C-alpha positions in Angstrom: -0.1 0.1 0.0 1.3 3.5 -0.9 1.1 5.7 2.6 1.9 9.4 3.0 3.2 10.3 6.6 2.8 13.7 7.8 4.7 14.0 11.3 7.3 16.7 12.4 9.0 14.9 15.2 11.9 13.4 13.4 12.5 10.5 15.7 8.9 9.3 15.7 8.6 9.7 12.1 11.6 7.8 11.2 10.5 5.0 13.7 6.9 4.9 12.0 8.6 4.9 8.5 10.8 1.9 9.4 8.1 -0.1 11.0 5.8 0.4 8.0 8.3 -0.4 5.6 9.0 -3.6 7.1 5.4 -4.4 6.6 6.2 -3.7 3.1 4.2 -0.6 2.3 5.5 2.1 0.3 5.9 5.2 2.4 6.7 9.0 1.9 7.3 11.2 4.7 6.9 15.0 5.0 7.5 16.9 7.9 5.8 20.2 6.9 2.1 20.7 6.6 2.0 22.5 3.3 4.6 19.9 1.5 2.2 17.3 2.9 -0.9 18.6 1.5 0.8 19.2 -1.9 2.1 15.7 -1.8 -1.2 14.2 -1.2 -2.9 16.4 -3.7 -0.9 15.5 -6.7 0.4 11.9 -6.0 -2.4 9.2 -5.6 -2.0 7.7 -2.0 -3.8 4.9 -0.7 -3.8 6.1 2.8 -2.6 9.1 4.9 -1.4 9.3 8.3 -1.7 12.8 9.7 -0.2 14.3 12.8 -2.6 17.1 14.1 0.1 19.6 15.2 2.3 20.1 11.9 4.0 23.3 11.0 2.6 25.7 8.5 -0.7 23.8 8.0 -2.2 21.4 10.8 -3.2 17.9 9.9 -6.9 19.0 10.7 -6.6 21.4 7.6 -4.9 18.9 5.6 -7.7 16.5 5.9 -10.6 19.0 5.4 -8.8 20.8 2.2 -8.1 17.3 0.7 -11.6 15.8 1.2 -12.7 18.8 -0.5 -10.6 18.6 -3.4 -12.2 14.9 -3.5 -9.3 12.8 -2.1 -10.9 9.2 -1.8 -8.1 7.5 0.3 -8.0 6.4 4.0 -6.9 9.1 6.5 -6.1 8.4 10.0 -5.3 11.3 12.4 -2.6 11.0 14.8 -2.6 13.3 18.0 -2.0 13.7 21.9 -5.6 15.2 21.9 -7.8 12.8 23.4 -10.9 14.8 24.2 -14.3 13.9 22.8 -14.6 17.1 20.7 -11.1 16.8 19.4 -12.1 13.6 18.1 -15.3 14.7 16.7 -13.4 17.7 15.0 -11.0 15.3 13.4 -13.9 13.0 12.1 -15.9 15.9 11.0 -13.0 17.0 9.0 -13.0 13.8 6.9 -10.9 11.4 8.9 -11.6 7.6 8.7 -9.9 7.0 12.1 -8.1 8.6 15.3 -5.3 7.4 17.1 -4.0 9.0 20.4 -0.2 9.1 21.3 1.3 7.2 22.9 0.3 4.0 21.1 1.6 0.9 20.1 2.5 0.3 16.6 0.5 -2.9 16.5 -2.4 -0.9 17.1 -1.7 1.6 14.1 -1.1 -1.3 12.1 -4.6 -2.9 12.7 -6.3 0.2 12.2 -4.6 0.6 8.8 -5.7 -2.8 7.7 -9.3 -2.5 8.8 -9.6 0.7 7.2 -8.0 -1.0 4.2 -10.6 -3.5 4.1 -13.2 -1.0 4.2 -11.8 1.0 1.4 -11.4 -2.2 -0.7 -15.3 -3.1 -0.3 -15.9 0.7 -1.6 -13.2 0.8 -4.4 -14.4 2.5 -7.5 -14.2 0.1 -10.4 -14.0 3.1 -12.9 -12.9 6.5 -13.0 -14.9 9.1 -15.6 -14.3 12.5 -17.0 -16.7 13.5 -20.0 -17.0 10.8 -22.5 -14.2 9.0 -21.2 -14.3 5.9 -18.8 -11.4 4.1 -17.2 -11.9 0.5 -16.3 -9.5 0.3 -13.1 -9.5 -3.4 -12.9 -8.8 -4.4 -16.6 -6.9 -1.3 -17.0 -8.9 -0.3 -20.3 -10.2 2.9 -21.4 -13.6 3.5 -23.0 -14.6 6.4 -25.1 -17.9 6.9 -27.2 -18.8 3.8 -26.2 -15.5 2.1 -27.8 -12.8 0.1 -25.8 -9.3 2.3 -26.6 -6.1 0.2 -26.5 -3.7 2.1 -24.2 0.1 1.5 -23.8 1.4 1.2 -20.0 2.4 4.6 -20.0 -0.6 6.0 -21.7 -3.0 4.3 -19.2 -0.6 5.2 -16.2 -0.9 8.9 -17.6 -4.6 8.9 -18.1 -5.4 7.3 -14.5 -3.3 9.9 -12.8 -4.8 12.9 -14.6 -8.3 11.3 -14.0 -7.7 11.0 -10.0 -6.9 14.5 -10.1 -9.8 15.6 -12.7 -10.2 19.5 -13.1 -6.8 20.0 -11.0 -3.7 21.4 -12.8 -1.1 18.7 -12.4 2.8 20.3 -12.7 4.8 18.8 -15.2 7.2 17.5 -12.6 4.7 15.4 -10.6 3.4 14.0 -13.8 7.1 12.9 -14.8 7.6 11.7 -11.4 4.4 9.4 -11.3 5.1 8.1 -14.9 8.7 7.8 -15.1 10.0 7.9 -11.4 11.8 10.6 -9.4 15.2 9.0 -10.4 14.7 9.2 -14.3 15.9 12.3 -16.3 13.1 12.9 -18.8 12.9 15.6 -21.1 9.7 18.0 -21.5 9.4 16.8 -25.2 9.1 13.0 -23.9 6.0 14.2 -21.6 4.5 16.3 -24.3 4.8 13.5 -26.7 3.1 11.0 -24.5 0.4 13.5 -24.2 -0.1 14.1 -27.7 -0.3 10.0 -28.3 -3.2 9.8 -25.8 -5.0 12.7 -26.9 -5.2 11.3 -30.2 -6.5 8.0 -29.0 -9.4 9.3 -26.6 -10.1 12.6 -28.3 -13.2 13.0 -30.4 -12.8 14.7 -33.8 -13.8 18.3 -33.6 -14.3 18.6 -29.8 -12.2 20.1 -27.5 -9.6 17.8 -26.2 -10.3 16.6 -22.4 -6.6 17.1 -21.6 -5.9 20.9 -21.5 -2.5 22.2 -21.5 -1.8 24.9 -18.9 1.2 27.0 -20.1 4.3 27.1 -17.9 2.6 24.7 -15.4 1.2 21.3 -16.8 -1.9 19.8 -17.6 -5.4 19.1 -16.3 -8.0 16.5 -17.2 -11.0 19.1 -17.9 -14.5 18.0 -18.0 -15.5 21.7 -17.8 -16.0 21.9 -14.0 -12.8 23.7 -12.9 -12.0 23.3 -8.9 
């Protein structure tokens, strides 16, 4: 599972990362609230573990803003606050679960897996934008009632943009998602991939679903900008 940890305590964050990675999870760790929000907004994480007290943007506000933007993954709030009104505030902001420090790692792990089981039961089988539908299980695209064959990278690009529908996704985030953070990829390679995807999914005479935002990146656009 792909997990984002937002925790500003270096010692505690390092320990949690180590333990989660031992359980075979892919973990990214941010120690700043704004950076955690940006990361979760543009990278498709399965689950977020958010510390309430974060610099620049606290975990409660991160949770609220992400839910407003349509984030569908699981969110567990981590905090030393154990008052009932604090728990209620976290859940109302969009958190799925709440764990109070100090806690045993086994308890956090049990909550992660319980939430994961629940998410699997409600997992969307398709993504849609305008006339385009992406079938997640079969990894196929359907446009205008016809199945559209996509290469692996075309599918990855399409899914990433659709999961961030109506949001402008920076070029560097797309490159990192499709090719990986260590790859040196030219702007021309991304532009060429977008061009190939457009050619397959767009209907002749209509505006492209994939909008170019000059100097920033791309947006999968159904006409309702956030």
